[in-house]
C-alpha positions as CSV (number, residue, x, y, z in Angstrom):
1,X,0.0,0.0,0.0
2,X,2.8,2.4,0.9
3,X,4.5,1.5,-2.4
4,X,1.4,2.5,-4.5
5,X,0.9,5.6,-2.4
6,X,4.5,6.8,-3.0
7,X,4.2,6.0,-6.7
8,X,1.1,8.0,-7.4
9,X,2.0,10.8,-4.9
10,X,5.6,11.5,-5.9
11,X,6.3,9.4,-9.0
12,X,8.5,6.9,-7.2
13,X,9.1,3.7,-9.1
14,X,7.2,0.8,-7.5
15,X,9.4,-1.8,-5.7
16,X,6.7,-4.5,-5.3
17,X,4.7,-6.6,-7.6
18,X,1.7,-8.9,-6.8
19,X,3.3,-11.8,-8.8
20,X,6.3,-11.8,-6.4
21,X,4.5,-11.3,-3.2
22,X,1.5,-12.9,-1.4
23,X,1.2,-10.3,1.3
24,X,-2.4,-9.2,1.7
25,X,-4.0,-6.1,3.1
26,X,-4.2,-5.6,6.8
27,X,-7.1,-7.5,8.3
28,X,-8.8,-7.5,11.6
29,X,-8.6,-10.7,13.7
30,X,-10.1,-10.7,17.2
31,X,-7.3,-11.0,19.6
32,X,-4.7,-9.8,17.1
33,X,-5.1,-6.0,17.7
34,X,-2.0,-3.8,17.6
35,X,-3.4,-1.1,19.8
36,X,-5.3,-1.0,23.1
37,X,-8.4,0.5,21.4
38,X,-9.8,-2.6,19.7
39,X,-12.6,-0.7,17.9
40,X,-10.1,1.7,16.4
41,X,-7.9,-1.1,15.2
42,X,-10.8,-2.7,13.5
43,X,-12.0,0.5,11.8
44,X,-8.6,1.3,10.4
45,X,-8.2,-2.1,9.0
46,X,-11.6,-2.1,7.5
47,X,-10.9,1.3,5.9
48,X,-7.8,0.0,4.3
49,X,-9.7,-3.0,3.0
50,X,-12.4,-0.7,1.5
51,X,-9.8,0.7,-0.9
52,X,-8.8,-2.7,-2.2
53,X,-11.1,-2.3,-5.2
54,X,-8.9,0.6,-6.5
55,X,-5.4,-1.1,-6.2
56,X,-5.3,-3.2,-9.4
57,X,-6.6,-0.5,-11.7
58,X,-4.4,2.2,-9.9
59,X,-1.3,0.0,-10.1
60,X,-1.8,-0.5,-13.9
61,X,-2.3,3.3,-14.4
62,X,0.8,4.2,-12.4
63,X,2.9,1.7,-14.4
64,X,1.6,3.3,-17.6
65,X,2.5,6.8,-16.4
66,X,5.9,6.0,-15.0
67,X,7.2,4.1,-17.9
68,X,10.0,6.3,-19.2
69,X,11.1,3.9,-22.0
70,X,8.0,4.3,-24.1
71,X,5.4,7.0,-24.9
72,X,2.2,6.9,-23.0
73,X,-0.7,5.8,-25.2
74,X,-3.3,8.5,-24.5
75,X,-6.4,6.5,-25.5
76,X,-5.4,3.8,-23.0
77,X,-4.5,6.4,-20.3
78,X,-7.8,8.2,-20.7
79,X,-9.8,5.0,-20.7
80,X,-8.1,3.9,-17.4
81,X,-8.6,7.3,-15.9
82,X,-12.4,7.3,-16.7
83,X,-12.8,3.8,-15.3
84,X,-11.0,4.6,-12.0
85,X,-12.8,8.0,-11.6
86,X,-16.3,6.6,-12.2
87,X,-15.7,3.6,-9.8
88,X,-14.2,5.9,-7.2
89,X,-17.1,8.3,-7.3
90,X,-19.7,5.5,-7.1
91,X,-18.1,4.1,-4.0
92,X,-16.7,7.1,-2.2
93,X,-18.7,10.1,-3.5
94,X,-17.4,13.6,-2.9
95,X,-15.3,15.2,-0.2
96,X,-18.5,16.4,1.4
97,X,-19.6,12.8,1.7
98,X,-16.3,11.7,3.2
99,X,-16.5,14.5,5.8
100,X,-19.9,13.4,7.0
101,X,-19.7,11.2,10.1
102,X,-21.9,8.1,10.2
103,X,-22.5,8.6,13.9
104,X,-21.2,10.2,17.0
105,X,-18.1,9.1,18.9
106,X,-14.4,8.5,18.3
107,X,-14.7,5.3,16.2
108,X,-16.8,7.2,13.6
109,X,-14.3,10.1,13.6
110,X,-11.5,7.7,13.0
111,X,-13.3,6.2,10.0
112,X,-14.1,9.7,8.6
113,X,-10.5,10.9,8.9
114,X,-9.2,7.8,7.1
115,X,-11.6,8.4,4.3
116,X,-10.7,12.1,4.0
117,X,-6.9,11.3,4.0
118,X,-7.2,8.7,1.2
119,X,-9.6,10.9,-0.7
120,X,-7.3,13.9,-0.8
121,X,-4.3,11.8,-1.8
122,X,-6.2,10.3,-4.7
123,X,-7.6,13.6,-5.9
124,X,-4.1,15.2,-5.8
125,X,-2.9,12.4,-8.1
126,X,-5.8,13.1,-10.5
127,X,-5.0,16.8,-10.5
128,X,-1.4,16.0,-11.6
129,X,-2.6,13.8,-14.5
130,X,-5.4,16.1,-15.7
131,X,-3.1,19.2,-15.6
132,X,-0.4,17.4,-17.6
133,X,-3.1,16.4,-20.2
134,X,-4.3,20.0,-20.4
135,X,-0.8,21.3,-21.1
136,X,-0.2,18.5,-23.6
137,X,-3.3,19.5,-25.7
138,X,-2.8,23.3,-25.5
139,X,-0.9,23.5,-28.8
140,X,-3.0,20.7,-30.5
141,X,-6.6,21.0,-29.5
142,X,-7.9,23.9,-27.4
143,X,-11.2,22.1,-26.7
144,X,-9.4,19.1,-25.1
145,X,-7.1,21.4,-23.2
146,X,-10.1,23.2,-21.8
147,X,-11.8,20.0,-20.9
148,X,-9.0,18.8,-18.7
149,X,-8.5,22.3,-17.2
150,X,-12.2,22.3,-16.3
151,X,-11.8,18.9,-14.6
152,X,-8.9,20.3,-12.6
153,X,-11.1,23.3,-11.5
154,X,-14.0,21.0,-10.6
155,X,-11.7,19.2,-8.2
156,X,-9.9,22.2,-6.7
157,X,-12.8,24.8,-6.6
158,X,-16.0,22.8,-6.5
159,X,-14.9,19.8,-4.5
160,X,-12.1,20.8,-2.1
161,X,-12.2,24.5,-1.6
162,X,-15.7,24.7,0.1
163,X,-14.2,22.6,2.9
164,X,-11.1,24.6,3.7
165,X,-12.8,26.0,6.7
166,X,-13.6,22.6,8.1
167,X,-10.3,21.1,7.2
168,X,-8.1,24.0,8.4
169,X,-10.2,25.9,10.9
170,X,-11.8,23.2,13.0
171,X,-9.0,21.2,14.6
172,X,-11.4,20.0,17.3
173,X,-13.6,18.4,14.6
174,X,-11.0,17.1,12.2
175,X,-7.8,15.3,13.1
176,X,-5.6,17.8,11.4
177,X,-2.2,16.2,12.1
178,X,-3.5,13.1,10.3
179,X,-5.0,14.8,7.3
180,X,-2.9,18.0,6.8
181,X,0.1,16.4,5.0
182,X,-2.2,15.2,2.2
183,X,-4.2,18.5,2.3
184,X,-1.0,20.5,1.9
185,X,-0.1,18.5,-1.3
186,X,-3.6,19.1,-2.7
187,X,-3.4,22.8,-1.9
188,X,0.0,23.1,-3.5
189,X,-1.1,21.5,-6.7
190,X,-4.4,23.5,-6.7
191,X,-2.5,26.7,-6.7
192,X,-0.1,25.6,-9.3
193,X,-3.1,25.2,-11.6
194,X,-4.7,28.5,-10.6
195,X,-1.4,30.4,-11.2
196,X,-0.7,28.7,-14.5
197,X,-4.2,29.4,-15.8
198,X,-4.0,33.0,-14.6
199,X,-0.8,33.6,-16.6
200,X,-2.4,32.3,-19.8
201,X,-5.6,34.3,-19.4
202,X,-3.7,37.5,-18.4
203,X,-1.4,37.1,-21.4
204,X,-4.6,36.9,-23.6
205,X,-5.9,40.1,-22.0
206,X,-2.5,41.8,-22.4
207,X,-2.3,40.8,-26.1
208,X,-5.7,42.3,-26.8
209,X,-4.8,45.5,-25.1
210,X,-1.6,45.7,-27.1
211,X,-3.7,46.0,-30.3
212,X,-3.8,49.6,-31.5
213,X,-7.4,49.1,-32.4
214,X,-8.4,47.8,-29.0
215,X,-10.2,51.0,-27.8
216,X,-12.1,51.3,-31.0
217,X,-13.1,47.7,-31.1
218,X,-14.4,47.8,-27.5
219,X,-16.7,50.7,-28.5
220,X,-17.9,49.4,-31.9
221,X,-17.8,45.6,-31.7
222,X,-20.1,44.2,-29.0
223,X,-18.8,40.6,-29.4
224,X,-15.2,41.8,-29.0
225,X,-16.0,43.7,-25.9
226,X,-18.0,40.8,-24.4
227,X,-15.2,38.4,-25.0
228,X,-12.7,40.8,-23.5
229,X,-14.8,41.2,-20.4
230,X,-15.2,37.4,-20.1
231,X,-11.5,37.1,-20.0
232,X,-11.3,39.7,-17.3
233,X,-13.9,37.8,-15.3
234,X,-12.0,34.6,-15.6
235,X,-8.8,36.3,-14.5
236,X,-10.5,37.8,-11.5
237,X,-12.0,34.4,-10.5
238,X,-8.7,32.6,-10.7
239,X,-6.9,35.4,-8.8
240,X,-9.4,35.3,-6.0
241,X,-9.3,31.5,-5.9
242,X,-5.5,31.5,-5.6
243,X,-5.6,34.3,-3.0
244,X,-8.2,32.4,-0.9
245,X,-6.3,29.1,-1.1
246,X,-3.0,30.7,-0.1
247,X,-4.6,32.5,2.8
248,X,-6.3,29.3,3.9
249,X,-3.0,27.2,4.0
250,X,-1.2,30.1,5.8
251,X,-3.5,29.3,8.8
252,X,-1.3,26.4,9.6
253,X,2.0,27.9,8.4
254,X,3.1,28.4,12.1
255,X,3.0,24.6,12.6
256,X,4.0,23.1,9.2
257,X,7.2,24.1,7.3
258,X,5.6,22.9,4.0
259,X,2.6,25.1,4.6
260,X,4.9,28.1,5.2
261,X,6.8,27.4,2.0
262,X,3.6,27.2,0.0
263,X,2.2,30.4,1.5
264,X,5.5,32.3,1.0
265,X,6.5,31.0,-2.4
266,X,3.1,31.3,-4.0
267,X,2.4,34.7,-2.5
268,X,5.5,35.8,-4.2
269,X,4.4,34.2,-7.5
270,X,0.9,35.7,-7.2
271,X,2.4,39.2,-6.6
272,X,4.7,38.7,-9.7
273,X,2.0,37.6,-12.1
274,X,-0.5,40.4,-11.1
275,X,2.0,43.1,-12.1
276,X,2.3,44.8,-15.4
277,X,6.1,44.4,-15.6
278,X,5.9,40.6,-15.8
279,X,3.8,40.7,-19.0
280,X,5.7,43.4,-20.6
281,X,9.0,41.6,-20.0
282,X,7.8,38.2,-21.2
283,X,5.2,39.1,-23.9
284,X,7.5,38.4,-26.9
285,X,8.3,34.9,-25.6
286,X,4.7,33.9,-24.7
287,X,3.1,33.4,-28.1
288,X,1.9,29.9,-27.3
289,X,0.2,31.2,-24.2
290,X,-1.7,34.2,-25.6
291,X,-2.5,32.4,-28.8
292,X,-5.0,30.1,-27.0
293,X,-8.5,30.7,-28.1
294,X,-11.2,29.6,-25.7
295,X,-14.8,30.1,-26.8
296,X,-17.1,32.5,-25.0
297,X,-19.2,29.5,-23.8
298,X,-16.1,27.9,-22.3
299,X,-15.1,31.1,-20.5
300,X,-18.6,31.4,-19.1
301,X,-18.3,27.9,-17.7
302,X,-15.2,28.7,-15.8
303,X,-16.8,31.9,-14.4
304,X,-19.9,30.1,-13.2
305,X,-17.8,27.2,-11.8
306,X,-15.6,29.5,-9.8
307,X,-18.3,32.0,-8.7
308,X,-20.5,29.2,-7.4
309,X,-17.9,28.7,-4.7
310,X,-16.2,32.1,-4.3
311,X,-19.5,34.0,-3.9
312,X,-20.0,32.1,-0.6
313,X,-16.9,33.4,1.0
314,X,-17.3,37.2,0.8
315,X,-16.7,37.2,4.6
316,X,-14.1,34.6,5.2
317,X,-12.1,33.6,8.2
318,X,-9.0,33.6,6.0
319,X,-7.4,36.9,5.2
320,X,-6.6,37.8,1.6
321,X,-4.0,40.3,0.3
322,X,-5.8,42.4,-2.4
323,X,-4.0,41.0,-5.4
324,X,-7.4,40.5,-7.2
325,X,-8.1,44.2,-6.9
326,X,-4.6,45.0,-8.1
327,X,-5.1,42.8,-11.1
328,X,-8.5,44.4,-12.0
329,X,-6.9,47.8,-11.7
330,X,-4.0,46.8,-14.0
331,X,-6.2,45.3,-16.7
332,X,-8.8,48.0,-16.4
333,X,-11.5,45.7,-17.7
334,X,-14.5,47.6,-16.4
335,X,-15.6,44.5,-14.5
336,X,-16.2,43.9,-10.8
337,X,-17.4,40.5,-9.7
338,X,-20.6,40.3,-7.7
339,X,-18.9,38.7,-4.8
340,X,-16.5,41.6,-4.3
341,X,-18.5,44.5,-5.6
342,X,-19.7,45.9,-2.3
343,X,-17.3,44.8,0.4
344,X,-14.8,42.4,-1.2
345,X,-13.5,39.2,0.0
346,X,-12.6,40.1,3.6
347,X,-11.6,38.3,6.7
348,X,-14.0,37.8,9.6
349,X,-13.5,39.8,12.7
350,X,-10.4,38.8,14.6
351,X,-8.7,36.9,11.8
352,X,-5.0,37.6,11.1
353,X,-2.8,36.8,8.2
354,X,-0.2,34.3,9.2
355,X,1.5,34.4,5.8
356,X,2.6,38.0,6.5
357,X,3.6,37.4,10.1
358,X,7.3,38.2,10.5
359,X,7.5,36.1,13.7
360,X,6.6,33.0,11.8
361,X,9.2,33.9,9.1
362,X,11.9,34.2,11.8
363,X,10.8,30.9,13.3
364,X,11.3,28.9,10.1
365,X,14.4,30.8,9.0
366,X,16.0,30.0,12.4
367,X,15.1,26.3,12.1
368,X,16.6,26.2,8.6
369,X,19.7,28.1,9.8
370,X,20.2,25.6,12.6
371,X,19.8,22.7,10.3
372,X,22.3,24.0,7.8
373,X,24.8,24.9,10.5
374,X,24.7,21.4,11.8
375,X,25.2,20.1,8.3
376,X,28.2,22.3,7.7
377,X,29.8,21.4,11.0
378,X,29.1,17.7,10.4
379,X,30.8,17.8,7.0
380,X,34.1,19.1,8.4
381,X,34.0,16.8,11.5
382,X,33.3,13.7,9.5
383,X,35.4,14.6,6.5
384,X,32.4,14.7,4.0
385,X,33.9,17.4,1.8
386,X,35.2,17.3,-1.7
387,X,38.4,18.7,-3.2
388,X,36.7,21.9,-4.2
389,X,35.4,22.8,-0.7
390,X,37.6,25.5,0.9
391,X,38.8,24.6,4.4
392,X,38.5,27.1,7.2
393,X,41.7,29.2,7.9
394,X,44.3,27.7,10.2
395,X,44.6,29.0,13.8
396,X,48.1,29.0,15.0
397,X,48.3,28.0,18.7
398,X,50.3,25.7,21.0
399,X,49.9,22.8,18.5
400,X,51.0,24.6,15.4
401,X,49.7,23.3,12.2
402,X,46.4,22.0,13.5
403,X,43.1,23.4,12.3
404,X,40.7,24.8,14.9
405,X,37.1,25.6,14.1
406,X,35.9,28.9,15.4
407,X,33.1,28.8,17.9
408,X,29.8,28.1,16.0
409,X,26.7,30.2,16.2
410,X,23.4,29.9,14.4
411,X,23.7,31.1,10.9
412,X,21.7,34.3,10.5
413,X,20.7,34.5,14.2
414,X,22.8,35.2,17.2
415,X,21.0,33.4,20.0
416,X,22.9,35.3,22.7
417,X,21.4,38.5,21.4
418,X,17.7,39.1,22.1
419,X,15.8,39.5,18.8
420,X,18.8,38.4,16.8
421,X,18.4,39.4,13.2
422,X,19.7,37.8,10.0
423,X,22.5,40.4,9.9
424,X,24.3,38.7,12.8
425,X,25.9,36.1,10.5
426,X,28.7,33.8,11.6
427,X,29.4,31.0,9.1
428,X,32.2,29.5,11.3
429,X,35.0,30.9,9.2
430,X,33.7,29.9,5.7
431,X,34.0,32.3,2.9
432,X,30.9,33.6,1.1
433,X,31.4,31.3,-1.9
434,X,31.2,28.2,0.3
435,X,28.3,29.7,2.3
436,X,26.3,30.1,-0.9
437,X,27.1,26.5,-1.9
438,X,25.2,25.1,1.1
439,X,22.5,27.8,1.3
440,X,19.3,26.6,-0.4
441,X,17.9,30.2,-0.3
442,X,21.0,32.0,-1.5
443,X,19.5,32.9,-5.0
444,X,16.1,33.9,-3.8
445,X,15.1,37.6,-3.4
446,X,14.5,37.6,0.3
447,X,13.9,41.3,0.4
448,X,11.0,41.0,-2.0
449,X,9.5,37.7,-0.7
450,X,9.6,38.5,3.0
451,X,9.7,42.4,3.0
452,X,12.8,42.5,5.2
């Protein structure tokens, strides 16, 4: 089970095969419990067994996708996907169905949490496949590209997004430490799709505005104006969806490093792709993006799909950052969505934005600094260095000729100084070139990302 999970979650090659193993799924046998709570042990085993119907088809699909020696036959891939998706929906329903407890008490909560965990992992896998198919068909068939993009949006916006509040804001109801790792992966992939679609739509808008006849066409051609406004509506919907998703995951960024990375990294990307400079700098290299031609009916489908969910969250417990308003001002489309026309997508009273909290940034940067300092110190003590790695300068003392490492402090933070800042850097005598070699964030614009 772990083998298949790693394969469809991260693309790991499978290490097991049913023809070489007779190991079955975990089963409950009275007297053979592994934990004190016998009912919980039984429920967990039953939940694993309930997924058995999916394994043969899923194993075949994963083998098809991970085979790097031959091209993937798309008719077979699509047929397998349809079969798995239909069977999954008939047995498991939607995320709303999985979140519904069959009764009161801990045993029912355990069963629900297992269902939600498995559901999110499977949907994240489908998102990856559908998004790759959408990208594959962009240059070949815009209708098929739209079809798979819509399937992605149905999962991210219609199925998962309505339950962010329950999954991220009700820890007393949902066992978040059990579910959150899979939820983080689903959120990460969801926002990759939102941001990618935003760039494409915004390039289409930018391309239309670059036309010298744009102003005249908007006044004289009603179809042209209607299509332009539809593009603006789609851009607004996608921007607000990305904003809401980032702000939701930032709620747990003080407890999960992965959530903090998602919130920080994708906030930076969202800020970049809602600015005029990005499109001006990349316009001449983006022909394949702005040459896409979705029909008016297809754009209306996206707007309806997104607004059906977003319109319910005008007053949200998750703070947003105003990028949607910035984008609308930049494109000057003359369109304001109903859900933000009067008061906008705002946070409920008392909500705070964890994504913009400098204390959380300092927390994770300090953890990273400690981790890398230990790595650097261990490399020299254990001799795990290569010929290109500069050694620290020698310290001449009573035993002349021996190397002595200077006293180590946390990289970027002096723990002896209250409120130590990243300026208090001591890299135990290493030069700046070696420091950058081990620094995973050395090339990132910290001043822009974290507003230092």
